N, C-alpha and C positions, 0 to 999 in steps of 0.2 A: 867017402864023407868026399874023395878026390871026385867022382862025377859032380855032386854038389858044385862046387871051387867050381869046373868051369865051367857052371850056368850063373853063376854068381847068389848063386841061394844061401841065405842065413839061416844058421842056426841056433839058437839061443842068444840073437843079438849077437853074434859073430857075422862081421860081415867076411864074406870070402875075397873080394875084390875089393878092399880094400888097399893093399897093396900091389894090387895091377894098375891102380889108379895115375899113377905117377905119369904125369905129361910127356909125350914123347916128344922130340924135337919134330920140327915138321919139315916134311917132302916136299921137294919140287920133282912133279913126274914129269915123264915125255910118254904121249900116246898116240897111236899108229893104228890106219886102216880100221876095221870093226870096233876095236877098242874107244877109237876115236871119236865114231858114231855114237856109240852109245853114252861113251861119255858129254859131246855136245850137246845130246839130246836131253840129255841131264840138266844139263846146264841151263834153270832157268831161270826167270826173277826171284822165284820163291826159294829155289835152292842158291843161290848164290845168296842173298839173304839171311836163309839159314847158317850160310858154311861162316860168313862174316861172322853171326853172331856168337857162334863157338868159337871164335879164333883166339877167342886169350881165355875163356872159361868155362867147363863145362857145362852143360842145361838139360833137364831130363826133359821130355817130351812136353809133356802137359807146359811147363813152363816157355820153352819154345813156343806155342801156339798160342798162347795169352801173348807173351810179346808180339807178337806178328798178328795176332789178331785172327788165329785161322783155328781149325778144329782139331785135337788130338787126330783122330784121326788121319787126318790128312796129311798134318806132320810126321806122322807114322810111317806111311807110306813112301813121304819124300825120305825118309831119315834111311830106310829099309834100302833106297834106291843110290842113296850115298853110298852106304856101305856096301853098296853089292862092290861099287865100283873103289873103294880103299878109299874113296876122300871122309868119311867120319872113323873115329876110333867111337867103338860103342862099346860100353859095361851098364853090368848090371846092379843096384843096389837097394835095399831095403828102404820103403816108405814109409809115409803114415799108413797105408792100404795096400800093402803086398812090393809089388818088386817093382823098380823106379827103371827105365831106360835113360840111362846118361849119356850124349856125347859131345866130342870133342873134335875140332876140325883136326886133321893130319895133313893135310899139303897146304904147302906157301901157295902155291904156282901150279900150274898147269898147262903144259904146252901142248897143242895139237896140229900134229904134223900131215898135213894136207895130201902130199902122197911118200912112201917108205922110197927111202936111198937104198 
């Protein structure tokens, strides 16, 4: 059961992620070097729109796609990138047809340092 909870899998209507979905305070991050390059490369018009959409309430990937007029697969790709960079928090919950990936912005500001000091 613990492994199932880790992946947010539901058994008999029990949502294992519900107690882990409380909004965390948004953080301000400072990145430099290679990480700054990855973040700068990831911050496109689309990813900025995703972060803005997820600022105050969590949305699933399908809803994000509908609101932005983009495909679910493209949104999933962008969400994965933002999650890897720790700019989004992602959790899983039960949906009408399986498990939904629910996202929420985790950062308030990102500062890119051009040169490490």
